[in-house]
C-alpha positions in Angstrom: 24.8 -145.5 -25.1 23.5 -149.5 -24.8 21.4 -150.9 -21.8 19.5 -153.5 -21.1 15.8 -153.8 -20.3 15.2 -157.2 -18.4 11.4 -157.3 -18.6 10.8 -161.3 -19.1 9.3 -162.1 -16.1 5.6 -163.5 -14.8 4.8 -160.8 -12.8 4.1 -163.5 -9.6 4.3 -161.4 -6.4 2.2 -158.5 -9.3 -1.2 -160.9 -9.5 -3.5 -160.8 -10.2 -2.6 -157.4 -12.2 -0.8 -159.8 -14.5 -3.1 -162.6 -15.1 -4.2 -161.0 -18.5 -0.7 -158.5 -18.3 3.3 -158.7 -18.7 4.2 -156.8 -15.8 6.0 -154.1 -18.2 2.9 -153.4 -19.3 0.4 -152.8 -16.2 0.0 -149.1 -16.0 1.4 -146.1 -13.1 -0.2 -142.5 -13.2 -1.5 -143.1 -17.4 2.6 -145.0 -17.8 3.2 -148.3 -18.3 6.5 -149.5 -16.1 8.0 -149.8 -19.5 7.4 -146.5 -21.2 9.2 -144.6 -17.0 12.1 -146.8 -18.1 12.5 -146.6 -21.6 12.5 -142.2 -21.4 15.1 -143.2 -18.5 17.2 -145.0 -20.2 16.9 -142.7 -22.9 17.0 -139.1 -20.8 20.5 -140.2 -20.3 22.1 -140.6 -23.5 21.0 -144.6 -24.4 19.9 -145.3 -27.4 20.6 -148.9 -28.2 18.1 -151.1 -25.9 17.7 -155.3 -25.6 14.1 -156.1 -24.0 14.1 -160.1 -23.1 10.6 -161.0 -23.1 9.0 -163.7 -21.9 5.1 -163.9 -20.8 2.5 -161.8 -23.4 5.9 -161.8 -24.9 3.5 -159.9 -28.2 1.4 -157.5 -26.0 4.6 -155.6 -25.5 6.5 -156.3 -29.6 2.6 -154.8 -30.3 3.2 -151.6 -27.3 6.3 -151.1 -29.1 5.3 -151.4 -32.2 2.2 -149.2 -31.2 5.0 -146.5 -30.3 7.3 -146.6 -33.2 10.2 -148.0 -30.1 9.9 -144.5 -28.5 12.2 -143.4 -31.8 15.4 -145.4 -30.4 16.8 -148.9 -31.4 14.2 -150.9 -29.7 15.3 -155.3 -30.0 13.8 -157.7 -28.7 15.6 -161.1 -27.3 12.3 -163.7 -27.5 12.7 -165.7 -24.8 8.9 -167.3 -25.1 10.2 -170.5 -25.3 12.1 -171.1 -22.1 12.8 -168.2 -19.1 15.6 -167.9 -18.6 16.9 -165.3 -15.4 18.1 -162.3 -15.0 21.6 -164.0 -16.2 21.0 -166.4 -18.3 18.0 -163.5 -20.6 21.4 -161.5 -20.8 23.2 -164.6 -21.4 20.8 -164.8 -24.9 20.6 -161.6 -25.6 24.3 -161.2 -25.7 24.4 -161.0 -29.7 22.3 -157.9 -29.7 25.0 -156.2 -27.3 28.1 -156.8 -28.7 31.0 -154.3 -28.5 33.4 -153.1 -25.9 31.7 -150.5 -24.4 29.3 -151.0 -20.3 26.1 -152.0 -20.7 23.8 -150.4 -18.0 20.5 -153.7 -16.9 17.8 -152.6 -15.7 14.3 -154.2 -13.8 11.4 -153.2 -15.4 9.7 -153.1 -12.1 12.1 -150.7 -10.6 11.4 -146.8 -11.2 14.1 -144.4 -9.4 16.1 -141.1 -10.1 19.4 -142.4 -9.2 22.2 -140.6 -11.3 22.6 -142.8 -14.2 25.2 -140.9 -16.4 26.7 -140.5 -12.6 27.0 -144.4 -12.4 27.9 -145.4 -15.9 30.8 -142.6 -14.6 32.1 -144.9 -11.5 32.1 -147.5 -13.1 34.2 -146.1 -16.1 36.8 -144.7 -13.8 36.6 -147.9 -11.7 37.9 -150.8 -14.1 36.1 -152.9 -12.8 33.3 -155.6 -14.6 30.7 -154.3 -12.6 29.6 -151.9 -11.1 25.5 -151.7 -8.9 23.3 -149.8 -7.6 23.1 -150.1 -4.6 21.4 -148.7 -1.1 20.9 -149.3 3.0 17.2 -149.6 3.4 15.7 -152.5 4.8 15.1 -156.1 3.1 16.1 -160.0 3.4 18.5 -160.4 1.5 21.8 -158.3 1.4 25.0 -158.2 -0.6 27.5 -158.2 1.3 30.7 -155.1 0.7 34.5 -155.2 2.0 36.2 -151.4 2.7 36.8 -150.8 -0.5 33.4 -150.7 -1.6 34.2 -154.5 -3.6 31.3 -157.0 -3.6 32.0 -160.3 -1.3 29.3 -162.4 -0.6 25.4 -162.1 -0.2 23.9 -162.8 2.9 20.4 -163.6 4.0 18.8 -162.2 7.1 16.1 -164.8 8.2 17.8 -167.6 7.2 20.8 -166.9 7.8 22.8 -168.2 5.1 25.5 -167.1 3.5 27.1 -167.1 0.1 29.8 -165.9 -1.9 33.9 -166.3 -1.6 33.2 -164.9 2.9 32.7 -166.6 4.9 30.8 -164.0 7.5 28.5 -161.1 7.4 31.0 -159.2 10.7 33.6 -157.4 8.9 30.8 -156.5 5.5 29.5 -153.8 5.3 25.3 -154.4 3.9 23.2 -152.9 1.2 20.1 -153.4 -0.7 20.2 -153.8 -3.9 18.5 -152.1 -6.7 18.0 -153.7 -10.3 20.2 -151.3 -11.9 23.7 -152.6 -12.9 26.4 -151.5 -15.1 28.8 -154.8 -17.0 32.1 -154.3 -19.2 31.7 -156.7 -22.0 34.3 -158.5 -20.8 31.6 -160.9 -18.1 29.7 -162.3 -21.4 33.1 -164.8 -21.0 32.8 -165.6 -17.6 29.2 -167.2 -17.7 28.9 -170.3 -17.0 27.7 -173.0 -19.7 24.3 -173.7 -18.1 20.9 -171.2 -19.7 19.4 -171.0 -17.1 20.9 -169.3 -13.5 20.6 -165.7 -12.1 22.9 -162.9 -12.4 23.6 -162.6 -9.0 25.3 -166.1 -8.9 27.1 -164.9 -11.7 28.6 -162.1 -9.3 28.6 -163.9 -6.6 30.8 -166.9 -7.9 33.7 -164.5 -9.8 33.5 -161.4 -6.9 37.3 -162.9 -5.3 38.4 -163.0 -8.5 36.9 -159.4 -9.9 35.7 -156.5 -8.9 31.8 -156.1 -7.8 31.9 -152.6 -7.0 28.5 -150.6 -5.0 27.6 -147.4 -7.2 26.0 -146.3 -3.5 22.8 -144.2 -3.6 19.7 -142.8 -1.7 16.6 -144.9 0.0 14.6 -142.4 -1.3 15.6 -142.6 -4.6 14.8 -146.3 -5.0 11.6 -147.9 -5.5 10.6 -152.1 -6.4 7.3 -152.4 -8.4 7.4 -156.3 -7.1 3.3 -155.6 -4.8 0.3 -154.8 -5.5 0.9 -152.7 -2.4 3.6 -150.6 -4.1 1.6 -149.2 -6.7 0.3 -146.4 -4.5 3.7 -145.5 -3.7 4.2 -144.2 -7.6 2.4 -141.2 -7.2 4.3 -139.2 -4.8 8.1 -141.3 -5.9 6.7 -139.6 -9.3 6.4 -136.5 -8.4 10.0 -136.2 -5.9 
């Protein structure tokens, strides 16, 4: 099975830790974030992995070489000349992801105990274009889903801004995105002409016509390592 790890970000929220390292190589409990994600993907049978890189590209490449790609088929999508965001990064990696099978996408700064096999099965059985791991937890930005678990929009609770096909959020469930999703390769044909864009923006543009489904999980199965204070929570999380 194929997966892509988004590891190209600047890790601005993790400064000063990312002044000399890409966030993918920040260590928690003696292992890098990248190793945790790779190991977890391997556990669920993902053997072909694409990793996009930008910030301290050579350090990530050297790390993978030193570890002999952890025995997997790992290829690099090089964005060192231009950071493309998640959607643009996925678009650039299309030649490395060619095929007809679903592809799992995973942010490098997310740790989880989500059952990825169950998520892949849910995606296949639903026939959706994409399936997003989501949960009920506190945040300022939510995805909106209808009673059939289909994505319908996005809401910023601080500003009241709503995006997507919906005009209000009253009749929709608000769920937080967990940085893990499964896509059908058919989505490649729907990508915009531009190079830099967010994958969430693409979902919002197409969810009125195509099925983007929720895969609910327990909030305790997810930890975002986007900020230094979150690192202190990793030991207890990993010992669950």
